[in-house]
N, C-alpha and C positions, 0 to 999 in steps of 0.2 A: 445353490440352493442346499438346504441340508436336510431334508426329508424325503423319502420315498417309501414305497410299495412295494413289499417282498411279497412272490407268489405264495410262499408258505408263512413264513414267521410274522407276516404284515406291516406294519408302519416301522421305518428307519429311522433315527435320530443320529445324525453325525457327530455333534457334540458331545452324546454321551459315549464311555468306554466299551459298554455292551451295545452301541447302539438302541437301546431302550428296550431289548428283545431278547437281553442274553447271547447274543452274536458278534465275534471279534471283526474288526473291520478288517481283517486280513483274508475272512471267509467272503467276502464280498468284493475286495478291491483285486482289479487284475486275475480274477480266479478265471478257469476255463474247465470244462463248458460252462461259456459267460451265464450269469444269471438273470432272467427276466424280471429287473429292477421298472417299474415304472412311476411318471408324477404323477401325485396327489392332486396335482391342478387340472392336467389337460391330459392324464392317461397315457401321455406318450413314453417312450424307451428311454432309459437314464443309464448312466453308468457313475461307478464311484472312480473319486479322484483325488489327486492333492493339489493345491494352489502352490504357487511360487514360492509361499509361503509356509509350505508342509499342513495347510488348514484343508482339513477333511470335507468334503463336499459331495454333492450330485451334481452333474451336469446331463443337459440332454443330449440325444441322439442325434444324428443328421434329419435333417428334414422334420423339424420338429414344427408344428402348428403356428400359423402365425401371431397369436393371440393367447399368450401364456403368461398372467402376471408372474410366477416363481421366479420365470424366465427373464423376464426384463428389467427385474430387478437389480441394481448396482452394486458392486463391490463393497463399497461403503453402507448400503443399506445391510448386506450379510452381515458386515461386520458389526454392526449395531445390535444386531439382534442376538448375535453369537456374545457379545455381551451383555447383553441384558439377562440371558438363557444363563449366562454362568455366576451374575451378579446374586440372582433369583435362585439359584440352586445355593448359593452360598449363604440365603439367609434362612434356610432348612427349609425352604418351597419347593414344590415339585414344578419343573416347567417344562412345556411341552411347545416344540417350534410349528410354524404354519397349520392352527389348529381352526377347521371351518364349522362355522354353524351347520346341522343336519339340513338346514331349508336352504343355505346358499347365502343368506343373508349378511353374515358375518364371516372373515377369516382374521383370525389373533395371529401377529408374528409370532410374538409369544403367550402363549398361556401360563401363569402362574396359578397355583393350587394349593390352598392350604393343608396342611399334613391331613388336619382331619376333615377337609372337603367342605369346613363350612363356606370358605370364601373363593371367587376366583377373581382374578384379574387381568386383564389383557393390557400386554406393554406392547404397545403400536409404536414401530419404526416409521415417523412419516417425515421422509426427505424432500418430494417430489411437492411442487405447488399444489394447493386444494383452497377454495374458499372456504370461510368460516360458517358459511351454511351448510355444506357438504359435510366438513368433519361432525359438527353439533347433530345433524343428521346421524352420521355413523355413530357418535356416541349414543343415540338416542338407542339406537340399534341394539347395541350392547346393554343397556340399561334395561331393555325391555326383558332381557332374555336373565335377569339378576347378574347380570357380571360389571365390575367395577373396569374401570378403563385409566389409562395415563398414556397421555402421546409425547411420543419424544423424537426431538429435531437436533439438527447440528447448525443448522439455518439461523441466521443472526436476525434475517427477517421475514418472520414466521408470524404474518397476519392474525392467527387465532391464537397465539401463546397469551393464556391466561384468559381466553374464553371458552377453553373447555381443559380440563384435568390435564397439565403438562408440565415438559420440564426439557429444558434447552441443556443441551451435552457440550463439553468441549473436550476431543480424545484426543488433544495433545500430548506430543511425547508418551502416548498410552496411558496416560493415567486417569482416563474417563470420569471427569469431575460434571457435575450440575453446577451450572451458572446462573441459571434462570428458573423460576416457575418455584422454587422453595425459598421462603422467606420469614422473615422474625419481626416481628411489631418491637420498634425501639420507644417506648415509653417517654422518654426525653427530647427527643427528637418532634414524636407525634406523627410518625411515617412507619411502614414499612420498608424494609429492604431485602434484596435475595442474601441468601444464607450458600455460600460457593462451598458445596459438599461431595465428599467422593460419591460416585455413580453407584457403588455398591450399600454404603451406608444411607441414602435416600432409600433404594430399592428395602432394603431390612426395616427401617422405620417406616415406611407404607406399609410393608407386610405385620408388622407389630401394632400397629397403630398409634405410633409416635409420630407420625404426621396423615393428616385428613386433609381433602378439599374443601377448602373456606371458601366463602364469599365476601368478600372484603366489603366494608360497608361506602357508601360512595364516594365521601369525602376523605379515604386512604388510598383511594387507587392510584393515586401519579407512585408507582414503588419505585424506588431508588436502585441500579445494576450495582453491584457492586465491581462487575469486571469491567464496565465501562466508566461508570463514574456518573451513566446519565439516567433518568426517569423515563418511565414507560406505564403506558396504562393498564393495570391487570386486575379484574374483576373478580377473577379465582388465583388463588394460589395454595400450594400445600405448607400449612402452618403444623404447630404445635399447640396443645391445649393449653399452655402458658402464654403463648403468642395470641391467640384468640382471646382468652380472658383478658390481656392487659389492654387490645384493642376496645375492647366492650366498656373495660373501666376507664381508658379514655375518653372513649365519647361521651359516655356517662358525664366527667370531667367540662369536655369541651361544651355539652348542653349547660350546666349550669354555668358556663363562663360568657356563652352567650344571653341566659336570662339576664346575667350581672351587665354585659355587655350592652343590653338592648334599655337597660334601666339607667344606666350611665349615660348613653346617648339621647335620651328621651331629657336628660336634666341638663346635659349641654346645648340642644335645640333650643330649650327655654330660655337659657343665659344666652345663649347667641341671638336671641331675638332683642333680648333686652338691649345687649351691646350693639345690633346693629341700626336700633332708636337711637341710641345716643352718638353715633356715628352720624346719623342724617342730622341731628343737632348741630355737633360738632364742625358737620362740614360748612352750615350755613352759615357759623361764626368765621370759618377758616377763608369761604369766598370774599366775607365783608374785607378780611384783613388782606387777602391777598388783590384785590382791585386798590385797595390805598395805597403799595406797595408798587402795581404795577407801572405807575407812569415812570417810576423813580429809576425802575430796572431798564425801561425801552431806554432813556435815557444815559444809561450807564455803558447797557448795551452800542447803543450810535459808537461813541467816545471810544469803546475796543474795536469795533470795526472800524474806524478810522487808523487806528494805531497798528491793526494787524494789516492794515494793504498796505501803509508805509513799510515795516515791517518785512512781508512779501516779497515789494519791489526790491528792497536790500538783498536780501536771500536770492533771487532770482541774481540778480549782477553779480553775487559773487560764485553764486553755482557755475552762470556760464565763465567768467574769469579762471575756474578752476576746472571745466571741462574743455577751454583752451590750452590752459598749462600741461594737463594729462593726456592732449592729443600731442602735442610737440613733444614730448616726454615719449611715447609712444614713437612716434615718426623717429626720434633720434637713436631710440632702443634696434628699432628696426633698418636702421642702415648701417647701426656697428654690427648687430649677427649677419647681416646680408654682406659687410667686407670681411668678416673672420672666416665665412662661410666660400668665399671667393677666396681668401687666402690659405685656406686649408684645401680646396678643390686644387690650386695651383701646385699647393705642394706634395697633393696625391699624387699628382700628375704628374711633377719630378720625380719622385719615388719610383713610380710606374716605369718613366723612361728610363731610369737608372737602371732599372732590374733588368729592364731590357734588353739594355745596353751591353749586357754580359755576354751576348751570343750573337751571333751574325748573321745574315738575312740566310744563309746556307742551314745552318744551324735551324732557324726557325721553320725553314722547309723542310726538313729530317725531323723535326719534331712534328711538324703539323701529318707529314705522309703516314708517321707512326700512329697518329691516334687515327687517320683515315682509315689503317688497315685494322684498328682494334676496331671501329664501330661494322666493318664488313664484316668482320669474323663472330661478332656479338652479335649482330641485329639482322647482318646482309643486306646492311644498306650503306647508300654514301654517305661521308660526314660532309658537310659545307661549312668551309674555313676560311674566313680572312685574316690570315696574320697579320696585317697592318690594323686590322678594329679592335683596338682596348677597350673592356667596356669597366668603366668604373663602379657599375654595381658588385662586377666579380674582382676588385680587387685587382683593378688593371691587368686582367686576364683575357683571353682572347675565348669568344664563345664558338663554341662548336655545336652545329644544328645535325642531327641524323634524321635524313629523310624528310626534311621539310616541316610540316604538321603532324606527320603522322606520327613521331615519336618526340619531335620537340628538342627540349636540351640533351646533347648528351654529355656533355661536361664543359669544363673550363680549362683551359693550356696555359700555365704558368701563371698562376696570380701572384701577385706580391708578396710575400710572405711579411713588410710590416703593415698592409693595411688590412690583413685579414679580421683582424679585431676590430672592424668598422663596415664588415659588409658581412651582416649576415644570412642573408641569400646562400650564400658560397658553404655553408655548412651542412645543407640536404641537396650539394651536388658534388658529382665525381669528377676530380682534378688529376690533370696529365702532367709530369715534370719530366724533365730529361732522363734525369738519374738520382741515384739513393741520396746524395746531399742534398738539391734543393728538395726530394721528399722530407728530410728530415728538419729542413727549415719552415715546412710548412706545418709539420705536426709538433715543431718548439712554438710555432704562432697560434696552435688552438685547433690546428683541423684533425679530426680523427683518423687515423693511418689507415682503416679499412675504406675509408673513400679516396686514397690516394693511389694512382696509379702511375709507376714510372718505366722506363725503357730502357733504362742503362745506358746512356748515349755518354759519351765523354762529356766531360766539362771543357774541352780546347776543340779545334775542328781540324779532322783529319786531311793529311796533307797528300797522303799518298796512297794508291792503289793495293786493295788486297788481293 
């Protein structure tokens, strides 16, 4: 909150350079001994502090009362009040935050007072949900004390917008623009539409009388919102004198047009009655002519039905032969595709066997043992490997399973380089080969070198003991 009560200076306002009573911020912020500041609402102790954005404000001490309206306000609510106070002061009016009625019937977020004291306007930041009935009742309480009010929200779905003097602000990018509530009348379109404007300008126009609350005539209450190009019902808007006069002039023109339209409709109704009588007479004559030709049409239709039946039978026979031909073509195509698959599988199997024929049974066992040791080192589990079980989906490499279902596939041992391009599953798995030469072949075939592990085993079989 931005206000507090000083034991000697009275009411403090953190939004003013002199706190509203000739004191510097440093005289209450982090001073020792501590000054006994209190909350204007609940009377509990408060202290001066700055937010993470260096915003000066007052915060309640620990163990504050459970219900305090000022303490329950959100940061968005505080920032809205601060922006309103800045705009009011920029317009040349006096702004006082969190001002309450002597009898407690209202408490204004920001009370704006004219320099000569002739007008007071309460600028209320209303961000929490409230019914139309409640906000009208609060507006009436201000009116009984001779205070004007403008309700300010940043919510898009405020049911009370346009039911009381109100505006919607958009604080995006810190520009604080009013995008609903202020409207201008477009005589060419015959409707009101919102006029997006900076908040500071709207406050100044309200204070100088450039904008006043206007009761929109019933037929013009669908106001076009410039922010989303949609329409909303707005019985009340803030409008200039020019727009108010434009609406009245347009309404006079509309009434005159309605009178002319009514007279035209009466003339048209009379002509329509005459036309209907003529149509009844013409319809009777038409029925006589239609009866004369009905028999001829029936005979013609019967001949057309016979011809259509003959054509339909021929079409069905042709479609049947075409379907049989298409089925035969699909069968031949499937046979050809099956033959090609079998030839490709045979070629892949031959390539895989040729690749594995380069190593002996002892070298296979040596490579399998190295993979088992790698699984034990990295996962502390044993790998299950069948050196003779070549996997076509892994380019005829040997699958190494670690710990059964616990870890799943550990990696693929020595896939065939020439088959890597047809095995996309291999791109996501670890690959184990004997040495750098085999690793280079797989890298050139398209595998990620980060997924390839080689054990530096020789291309030839050792025949001597070390």
